[in-house]
Short mmCIF file of the C-alpha atoms (twelve columns), coordinates in Angstrom:
data_MODEL
# 
_entry.id   MODEL 
# 
loop_
_atom_site.group_PDB 
_atom_site.id 
_atom_site.type_symbol 
_atom_site.label_atom_id 
_atom_site.label_alt_id 
_atom_site.label_comp_id 
_atom_site.label_asym_id 
_atom_site.label_seq_id 
_atom_site.Cartn_x 
_atom_site.Cartn_y 
_atom_site.Cartn_z 
_atom_site.pdbx_PDB_model_num 
ATOM 1   C CA . MET A 1   0.001   0.003  0.003   1 
ATOM 2   C CA . LEU A 2   1.198   3.492  -0.763  1 
ATOM 3   C CA . GLU A 3   0.829   4.607  2.855   1 
ATOM 4   C CA . GLU A 4   3.718   2.299  3.783   1 
ATOM 5   C CA . ILE A 5   5.801   3.455  0.828   1 
ATOM 6   C CA . ILE A 6   5.207   7.138  1.689   1 
ATOM 7   C CA . SER A 7   6.348   6.388  5.220   1 
ATOM 8   C CA . GLU A 8   9.471   4.717  3.834   1 
ATOM 9   C CA . LEU A 9   10.098  7.683  1.501   1 
ATOM 10  C CA . ALA A 10  9.750   10.133 4.387   1 
ATOM 11  C CA . HIS A 11  12.935  8.676  5.895   1 
ATOM 12  C CA . LEU A 12  14.983  9.626  2.835   1 
ATOM 13  C CA . ALA A 13  17.175  12.661 3.306   1 
ATOM 14  C CA . ASP A 14  16.536  15.679 1.117   1 
ATOM 15  C CA . LEU A 15  13.203  14.648 -0.407  1 
ATOM 16  C CA . GLU A 16  12.957  18.118 -1.938  1 
ATOM 17  C CA . THR A 17  16.102  17.436 -4.006  1 
ATOM 18  C CA . TYR A 18  14.658  14.416 -5.804  1 
ATOM 19  C CA . ALA A 19  13.635  15.008 -9.388  1 
ATOM 20  C CA . CYS A 20  10.506  13.204 -10.556 1 
ATOM 21  C CA . ARG A 21  9.301   12.440 -14.044 1 
ATOM 22  C CA . VAL A 22  6.244   10.739 -15.459 1 
ATOM 23  C CA . TRP A 23  8.249   7.980  -17.083 1 
ATOM 24  C CA . ARG A 24  5.412   6.152  -18.776 1 
ATOM 25  C CA . TYR A 25  1.614   6.181  -18.905 1 
ATOM 26  C CA . GLN A 26  -0.353  3.317  -20.391 1 
ATOM 27  C CA . ALA A 27  -3.901  4.484  -20.992 1 
ATOM 28  C CA . ALA A 28  -5.138  1.003  -21.899 1 
ATOM 29  C CA . HIS A 29  -4.081  -0.271 -18.475 1 
ATOM 30  C CA . SER A 30  -4.494  3.008  -16.552 1 
ATOM 31  C CA . GLU A 31  -0.957  2.698  -15.206 1 
ATOM 32  C CA . MET A 32  1.448   5.548  -14.520 1 
ATOM 33  C CA . LEU A 33  5.127   4.946  -13.821 1 
ATOM 34  C CA . ILE A 34  6.922   7.771  -12.025 1 
ATOM 35  C CA . ARG A 35  10.698  7.848  -11.836 1 
ATOM 36  C CA . PHE A 36  12.489  9.381  -8.838  1 
ATOM 37  C CA . HIS A 37  16.168  10.250 -8.932  1 
ATOM 38  C CA . LYS A 38  18.455  12.440 -6.906  1 
ATOM 39  C CA . GLU A 39  21.248  13.712 -9.102  1 
ATOM 40  C CA . GLN A 40  21.979  11.780 -12.242 1 
ATOM 41  C CA . GLU A 41  19.245  10.158 -14.290 1 
ATOM 42  C CA . PHE A 42  20.366  6.621  -13.399 1 
ATOM 43  C CA . ASP A 43  22.223  6.534  -10.111 1 
ATOM 44  C CA . GLU A 44  22.004  4.511  -6.911  1 
ATOM 45  C CA . ASN A 45  19.259  6.825  -5.603  1 
ATOM 46  C CA . SER A 46  16.895  6.045  -8.488  1 
ATOM 47  C CA . PHE A 47  13.595  4.236  -8.043  1 
ATOM 48  C CA . PHE A 48  10.125  4.026  -9.565  1 
ATOM 49  C CA . LEU A 49  6.541   4.080  -8.307  1 
ATOM 50  C CA . LEU A 50  3.872   2.408  -10.401 1 
ATOM 51  C CA . PHE A 51  0.361   3.769  -9.890  1 
ATOM 52  C CA . SER A 52  -2.428  1.420  -10.991 1 
ATOM 53  C CA . ARG A 53  -6.013  2.199  -11.973 1 
ATOM 54  C CA . VAL A 54  -5.150  5.856  -12.545 1 
ATOM 55  C CA . ALA A 55  -8.395  7.824  -12.817 1 
ATOM 56  C CA . TYR A 56  -6.943  11.350 -12.658 1 
ATOM 57  C CA . PHE A 57  -3.617  13.143 -12.992 1 
ATOM 58  C CA . GLU A 58  -2.931  16.833 -12.494 1 
ATOM 59  C CA . GLY A 59  0.540   18.283 -12.633 1 
ATOM 60  C CA . PRO A 60  3.640   18.748 -14.724 1 
ATOM 61  C CA . MET A 61  5.414   15.861 -16.417 1 
ATOM 62  C CA . VAL A 62  8.673   16.708 -14.595 1 
ATOM 63  C CA . TRP A 63  9.078   18.281 -11.144 1 
ATOM 64  C CA . LYS A 64  11.416  18.590 -8.188  1 
ATOM 65  C CA . GLY A 65  10.377  17.146 -4.799  1 
ATOM 66  C CA . ALA A 66  9.142   13.745 -3.621  1 
ATOM 67  C CA . ALA A 67  7.241   14.402 -0.386  1 
ATOM 68  C CA . PHE A 68  3.916   12.820 -1.371  1 
ATOM 69  C CA . SER A 69  1.006   12.717 1.056   1 
ATOM 70  C CA . ILE A 70  -2.421  11.125 0.974   1 
ATOM 71  C CA . GLY A 71  -5.295  13.523 0.443   1 
ATOM 72  C CA . ALA A 72  -8.609  13.461 2.268   1 
ATOM 73  C CA . PHE A 73  -11.133 10.955 0.966   1 
ATOM 74  C CA . GLU A 74  -13.749 13.719 0.543   1 
ATOM 75  C CA . GLU A 75  -11.397 15.630 -1.765  1 
ATOM 76  C CA . CYS A 76  -10.859 12.451 -3.782  1 
ATOM 77  C CA . LYS A 77  -14.602 11.816 -3.929  1 
ATOM 78  C CA . GLN A 78  -15.399 15.403 -4.993  1 
ATOM 79  C CA . THR A 79  -12.822 15.257 -7.798  1 
ATOM 80  C CA . LEU A 80  -14.199 11.942 -9.057  1 
ATOM 81  C CA . ALA A 81  -17.769 13.318 -8.885  1 
ATOM 82  C CA . ARG A 82  -16.743 16.425 -10.871 1 
ATOM 83  C CA . LEU A 83  -15.227 14.118 -13.496 1 
ATOM 84  C CA . ARG A 84  -18.441 12.046 -13.479 1 
ATOM 85  C CA . ILE A 85  -16.523 8.970  -12.372 1 
ATOM 86  C CA . TRP A 86  -18.087 8.815  -8.903  1 
ATOM 87  C CA . LYS A 87  -21.628 7.455  -8.656  1 
ATOM 88  C CA . GLU A 88  -23.784 8.239  -5.638  1 
ATOM 89  C CA . THR A 89  -24.804 4.577  -5.458  1 
ATOM 90  C CA . TRP A 90  -21.235 3.576  -4.651  1 
ATOM 91  C CA . SER A 91  -20.389 2.866  -1.046  1 
ATOM 92  C CA . ASP A 92  -17.727 5.106  0.495   1 
ATOM 93  C CA . GLU A 93  -16.160 2.105  2.190   1 
ATOM 94  C CA . ILE A 94  -15.807 0.165  -1.036  1 
ATOM 95  C CA . MET A 95  -14.448 3.200  -2.899  1 
ATOM 96  C CA . LYS A 96  -11.825 3.808  -0.204  1 
ATOM 97  C CA . ASP A 97  -10.434 0.424  -1.236  1 
ATOM 98  C CA . VAL A 98  -10.540 1.354  -4.938  1 
ATOM 99  C CA . TYR A 99  -9.208  4.957  -5.093  1 
ATOM 100 C CA . ARG A 100 -6.869  7.229  -3.153  1 
ATOM 101 C CA . LEU A 101 -5.746  10.791 -3.768  1 
ATOM 102 C CA . TYR A 102 -1.965  11.163 -3.715  1 
ATOM 103 C CA . LYS A 103 -0.752  14.760 -3.429  1 
ATOM 104 C CA . LEU A 104 2.469   16.681 -3.647  1 
ATOM 105 C CA . GLU A 105 2.541   20.427 -3.044  1 
ATOM 106 C CA . LEU A 106 5.156   22.285 -5.087  1 
ATOM 107 C CA . ASP A 107 6.156   25.945 -5.066  1 
ATOM 108 C CA . ALA A 108 4.245   26.938 -8.197  1 
ATOM 109 C CA . THR A 109 1.824   24.043 -8.669  1 
ATOM 110 C CA . GLN A 110 0.826   20.662 -7.311  1 
ATOM 111 C CA . VAL A 111 0.739   17.031 -8.354  1 
ATOM 112 C CA . ARG A 112 -2.482  15.127 -7.762  1 
ATOM 113 C CA . ILE A 113 -2.998  11.502 -8.734  1 
ATOM 114 C CA . ILE A 114 -6.143  9.504  -8.082  1 
ATOM 115 C CA . ALA A 115 -5.336  5.837  -8.364  1 
ATOM 116 C CA . SER A 116 -5.570  2.485  -6.629  1 
ATOM 117 C CA . PRO A 117 -4.041  2.223  -3.154  1 
ATOM 118 C CA . MET A 118 -2.068  -0.718 -4.494  1 
ATOM 119 C CA . VAL A 119 1.239   0.347  -6.025  1 
ATOM 120 C CA . ASP A 120 4.507   -1.256 -7.016  1 
ATOM 121 C CA . VAL A 121 7.952   -0.003 -6.143  1 
ATOM 122 C CA . GLY A 122 10.849  -0.903 -8.353  1 
ATOM 123 C CA . ASN A 123 14.498  -0.145 -7.846  1 
ATOM 124 C CA . TRP A 124 16.853  0.808  -10.629 1 
ATOM 125 C CA . PHE A 125 19.846  -0.517 -8.712  1 
ATOM 126 C CA . ASP A 126 20.153  -2.220 -5.328  1 
ATOM 127 C CA . LEU A 127 18.476  0.263  -3.015  1 
ATOM 128 C CA . PRO A 128 17.276  -0.155 0.556   1 
ATOM 129 C CA . PHE A 129 13.718  -0.495 -0.788  1 
ATOM 130 C CA . THR A 130 11.919  -3.757 -1.162  1 
ATOM 131 C CA . VAL A 131 10.013  -4.546 -4.305  1 
ATOM 132 C CA . GLN A 132 6.355   -4.637 -3.309  1 
ATOM 133 C CA . GLN A 133 3.729   -6.044 -5.610  1 
ATOM 134 C CA . SER A 134 0.044   -5.734 -4.872  1 
ATOM 135 C CA . PHE A 135 -2.526  -7.600 -6.879  1 
# 
């Protein structure tokens, strides 16, 4: 779950120095791969997050900073309703298992992703992260 990954990321030094890039988006599978790196494009600090069931993305394709947080469920629900994705017949409890709002506040803008709470982490090299797969 992303909550655990965000907690793990919070222990990294200098989160604001990480550069992030939307590395790949597959519309057919609603998957977004975001690449995180500290200095060089492919160094020992590089890793990826794979967001599944992406319903919404707002933000630049490249940004600096990696301090993601989880947004309030009501904000997620309101955004989905505005996009006509949310249906009033859906149970809040079920939808909390289906979608989460992931946020990152930047100086000039923000990154907002609504996706499944299940994500994958992949390392470019041997990093202190474990590869987590959620199905």
